[in-house]
C-alpha positions in Angstrom: 43.9 -138.2 -254.6 43.5 -142.4 -253.8 40.2 -143.6 -253.1 39.3 -142.8 -249.1 37.5 -144.9 -247.1 36.5 -143.8 -243.3 36.0 -146.4 -240.9 34.7 -146.6 -237.3 37.6 -146.7 -234.3 38.3 -146.0 -231.0 41.9 -144.0 -230.5 43.6 -143.5 -227.2 46.9 -142.0 -226.1 49.3 -144.4 -225.0 53.1 -144.0 -223.3 56.2 -146.5 -223.3 59.0 -145.3 -221.3 62.7 -146.5 -222.5 66.2 -145.7 -221.9 67.5 -142.6 -222.6 69.1 -142.5 -226.2 66.5 -144.8 -227.5 65.0 -144.0 -231.1 61.9 -145.1 -232.6 60.9 -148.4 -231.4 60.0 -150.9 -234.5 56.3 -152.3 -234.6 57.2 -155.7 -233.4 58.8 -154.4 -229.8 55.8 -152.0 -230.0 53.2 -154.6 -230.3 55.1 -156.8 -228.1 55.0 -154.1 -225.2 51.4 -153.2 -225.9 50.3 -157.3 -225.3 52.2 -157.6 -221.9 50.7 -154.3 -220.9 47.1 -155.4 -222.2 47.1 -159.5 -222.5 43.3 -159.0 -222.7 43.1 -156.9 -225.7 42.1 -158.6 -228.9 42.5 -157.2 -232.3 45.3 -155.3 -234.3 46.0 -152.2 -233.0 47.5 -149.8 -235.3 50.3 -147.1 -233.5 50.9 -143.8 -234.8 53.4 -141.7 -233.0 53.4 -138.0 -231.6 55.9 -137.3 -229.9 58.9 -138.6 -227.9 60.8 -136.7 -225.1 63.2 -136.9 -222.1 61.9 -137.6 -218.5 63.5 -138.0 -215.0 62.2 -141.4 -215.9 63.5 -141.9 -219.2 62.5 -141.5 -222.6 58.7 -141.3 -223.0 57.3 -142.0 -226.3 53.4 -141.2 -227.1 51.5 -143.0 -229.3 48.0 -142.8 -230.9 46.6 -146.0 -230.6 43.8 -146.9 -233.4 41.5 -149.6 -232.8 39.2 -150.2 -235.9 35.8 -151.4 -235.2 34.8 -154.2 -238.0 36.7 -156.3 -240.4 38.8 -154.4 -243.2 38.8 -157.8 -245.7 38.5 -157.0 -249.0 39.0 -153.3 -248.9 40.8 -151.5 -252.1 40.9 -147.9 -250.6 43.3 -145.9 -247.9 41.0 -146.6 -245.0 41.4 -144.0 -242.0 39.2 -143.5 -239.1 36.2 -141.2 -239.5 36.7 -139.5 -235.7 40.3 -137.9 -237.3 37.6 -135.4 -238.6 37.6 -134.2 -235.0 41.4 -133.3 -235.8 40.3 -130.8 -238.4 37.4 -129.1 -236.5 40.6 -128.8 -233.6 43.1 -127.4 -235.9 40.9 -124.4 -237.3 39.7 -123.7 -233.8 43.3 -123.4 -232.5 44.3 -121.2 -235.6 41.4 -118.8 -235.0 42.1 -118.5 -231.3 45.3 -117.4 -231.6 46.8 -119.7 -229.5 50.8 -120.1 -230.0 50.9 -123.6 -230.3 49.3 -125.2 -227.0 45.7 -125.6 -227.3 43.3 -127.7 -225.6 40.2 -128.9 -227.6 37.3 -130.6 -226.2 33.9 -131.7 -228.0 30.9 -133.9 -227.5 30.0 -136.0 -230.9 27.3 -138.5 -230.1 27.7 -139.3 -226.4 31.6 -139.5 -226.4 33.7 -136.7 -225.3 36.7 -136.1 -227.2 39.8 -134.2 -225.8 42.8 -133.1 -228.2 45.7 -131.3 -226.8 48.2 -129.6 -229.4 51.7 -129.1 -227.9 53.7 -126.5 -230.0 51.5 -127.1 -232.8 51.7 -130.9 -233.0 48.9 -133.1 -231.6 50.4 -134.8 -228.7 47.5 -135.9 -227.2 44.0 -138.0 -228.1 41.2 -139.2 -225.8 37.5 -140.8 -226.1 35.3 -141.2 -223.6 32.0 -142.4 -224.0 28.5 -141.9 -221.8 28.1 -138.3 -221.9 24.5 -137.9 -223.0 21.7 -135.1 -222.8 21.9 -132.2 -220.3 23.4 -134.1 -217.4 26.6 -135.6 -220.0 27.0 -131.9 -220.4 27.6 -131.1 -216.8 29.6 -134.3 -216.3 32.0 -133.4 -219.2 32.4 -129.8 -218.1 33.6 -131.7 -214.5 35.5 -134.0 -216.5 37.6 -131.4 -218.2 38.3 -129.6 -215.1 40.0 -132.7 -213.8 42.0 -132.9 -217.3 43.2 -129.1 -217.1 44.6 -130.2 -213.7 46.3 -133.0 -215.5 47.7 -130.4 -218.3 49.8 -128.5 -215.4 51.1 -131.5 -213.9 52.1 -133.6 -216.9 55.8 -134.1 -217.6 55.4 -132.6 -220.9 52.4 -130.1 -220.8 53.8 -128.5 -218.0 56.8 -127.3 -219.6 54.5 -125.2 -222.1 53.3 -122.7 -220.2 49.3 -121.6 -220.4 47.5 -123.2 -222.6 44.4 -121.8 -224.8 41.1 -123.9 -224.0 38.3 -124.3 -226.4 34.7 -123.9 -225.1 33.3 -127.1 -225.1 31.2 -127.6 -228.2 28.4 -130.4 -229.1 29.1 -131.5 -232.7 26.4 -133.2 -234.8 28.8 -136.3 -236.0 27.6 -139.6 -235.9 30.5 -141.3 -236.7 28.5 -144.6 -237.0 27.2 -143.2 -240.0 28.8 -144.1 -243.0 27.3 -140.6 -244.9 27.3 -138.6 -241.7 28.2 -134.8 -241.4 32.0 -135.8 -240.6 32.9 -136.5 -244.2 33.9 -133.0 -245.1 36.4 -132.4 -242.1 37.4 -135.9 -242.6 38.8 -135.1 -246.1 40.3 -131.9 -244.6 42.1 -133.6 -241.7 43.6 -136.2 -244.2 45.0 -133.7 -246.1 47.3 -132.7 -243.1 50.7 -133.7 -243.0 50.6 -135.3 -239.7 48.2 -138.0 -241.1 50.5 -138.7 -244.0 51.3 -142.6 -244.6 48.6 -143.7 -242.0 46.5 -146.3 -243.2 44.4 -149.2 -241.5 44.4 -151.6 -244.3 46.6 -154.3 -244.5 48.6 -153.3 -248.0 48.2 -156.1 -250.6 50.7 -156.3 -253.4 48.1 -156.9 -256.1 50.6 -157.5 -258.8 52.3 -160.1 -257.0 49.5 -161.9 -256.0 48.1 -162.1 -259.8 51.8 -163.4 -260.8 51.2 -166.1 -258.2 48.0 -167.2 -259.5 49.2 -166.8 -263.0 52.2 -169.9 -262.2 49.8 -171.6 -259.9 47.8 -172.4 -263.0 50.8 -172.9 -265.5 52.3 -175.3 -263.0 48.8 -177.0 -262.5 48.4 -177.2 -266.6 52.0 -178.5 -267.3 51.6 -181.1 -264.5 48.4 -182.2 -266.0 49.7 -182.7 -269.8 52.8 -184.7 -268.2 50.5 -187.0 -266.4 48.8 -187.1 -269.5 51.8 -188.3 -271.5 51.1 -185.3 -274.1 54.2 -183.5 -273.9 57.4 -185.3 -275.4 60.5 -184.9 -273.2 59.2 -183.9 -270.5 58.9 -187.2 -268.3 61.7 -185.9 -266.0 60.4 -182.4 -265.7 59.8 -181.4 -262.2 57.8 -178.1 -261.8 58.3 -176.0 -259.0 56.1 -176.3 -255.6 52.8 -174.2 -256.0 52.4 -171.1 -253.7 50.2 -171.0 -250.9 47.5 -168.4 -251.1 46.1 -167.2 -247.8 44.2 -164.1 -246.7 45.0 -162.8 -243.3 42.3 -163.6 -240.2 40.6 -160.8 -238.8 39.7 -161.0 -235.4 36.7 -159.3 -233.4 37.5 -156.1 -231.6 37.0 -155.3 -228.1 35.3 -152.5 -226.0 36.8 -149.7 -225.1 39.6 -149.8 -222.3 41.3 -147.3 -220.1 44.9 -147.2 -221.3 47.8 -146.7 -218.6 51.8 -146.0 -219.0 53.5 -149.6 -219.4 55.2 -150.4 -216.1 55.4 -154.1 -215.8 58.1 -156.6 -215.5 58.1 -159.8 -217.6 59.4 -163.1 -216.8 62.6 -164.7 -218.2 62.5 -167.6 -219.8 64.5 -170.5 -219.0 67.6 -170.6 -221.2 70.2 -173.2 -222.7 73.6 -173.6 -221.1 76.3 -172.3 -223.1 79.9 -174.1 -223.5 83.2 -172.3 -223.1 84.6 -172.7 -226.8 84.1 -169.9 -229.1 83.4 -167.5 -226.1 85.0 -164.4 -227.5 84.6 -160.5 -226.5 81.0 -159.9 -228.0 80.4 -157.4 -230.7 77.3 -155.5 -229.3 76.3 -152.3 -229.2 73.2 -151.5 -227.0 70.6 -148.3 -228.9 68.1 -148.6 -226.0 66.8 -150.3 -223.2 63.2 -150.7 -222.5 61.5 -151.1 -219.1 64.7 -153.7 -217.8 63.4 -155.8 -219.8 63.9 -155.8 -223.6 66.7 -153.9 -225.5 67.5 -153.1 -228.9 70.7 -152.5 -230.3 73.6 -153.6 -233.4 75.3 -157.1 -233.1 78.1 -157.7 -236.0 76.5 -155.4 -237.7 72.9 -156.2 -237.7 69.9 -154.9 -235.8 68.5 -157.2 -233.1 65.9 -156.9 -230.0 66.4 -159.2 -227.2 65.3 -160.2 -224.1 66.6 -161.8 -220.6 66.9 -165.6 -221.8 67.3 -165.2 -225.3 70.5 -166.3 -227.2 72.4 -164.0 -229.1 75.4 -165.4 -231.7 76.4 -167.9 -229.0 75.9 -165.8 -225.5 73.1 -165.8 -223.1 71.3 -162.4 -222.4 71.6 -162.8 -218.6 69.9 -160.0 -217.6 68.6 -156.5 -218.8 69.4 -153.6 -216.5 68.2 -149.7 -216.4 71.7 -148.8 -218.0 73.3 -152.1 -219.2 72.9 -155.6 -220.5 74.5 -158.4 -219.1 75.9 -161.4 -221.3 77.0 -164.9 -220.4 79.2 -167.5 -222.1 81.0 -170.4 -220.8 80.5 -169.2 -217.4 82.3 -165.7 -218.0 79.9 -162.5 -217.8 80.3 -159.4 -219.8 78.6 -156.4 -219.1 77.5 -153.9 -222.1 76.3 -150.6 -221.0 73.9 -148.4 -222.9 75.1 -146.7 -226.2 78.7 -148.4 -225.7 80.3 -151.3 -227.4 82.0 -153.5 -224.6 
């Protein structure tokens, strides 16, 4: 097993609503939606998809948003949040309860209330709220769970699942700020679950490529030195390749916990250039998904594209992005491309 490193992190559930038929959203698009929904968020959130489903408003995508606390520079291990230890505890509780896949787990660890919801056996909700201390904290947590259980009955997904088995509120001796705390055995069990396969918080580094770049840089510097000294015959006209630029990613401080909400804002379109009539032919574009009447993803001339109102696309202007179509303009003419169809 690869070396594992557990770090402090905050986790919550975030939802994006797109047009029907939209598949998995690329990371760049997710980050753009997230930044527009939470412009004050500082840091590099990680998105881990939990589930997608259709609703009356469109297709809903629920993601786990993970915000590491602290910097992850110079890490040579697979980094995961320490608090996923609760996943192992909740999964064990669900199996012991006899629940048929629909299970609500709740626990207080430290001063935080954690609520995990499994729907048909898959984790589909994770929330964390801090400030539940002492006996009064337990009372407040019970009241919070009563309100949350009402949400289970009204939610567009969980309301379809019938009754949920609900665990008794537990108080766990897990301090996730302690690197050697009691969370470690459960953490290792959780990591082995297929749900977390592929998740890592550290930036993937290509060690061999970096080493080769450094060697190449040293070779170029050495050759340049000998040419400058005139000690190498016949190399007077030799021109070496430009030395590669080596840089490390800059880590920014992370914010405190914020309440998350469903993305429902409308972005402001940028002014676009005017396109002339010559070369305006029927566009080759297939719309794969429309998000929030602002962005769309699709295939243009065989290439995947993601555009918003005001962008250019193969000589066309993206004039507007509507609920089920995109309007393109070129040379004073307009073309409407329906979601899922080619004009």
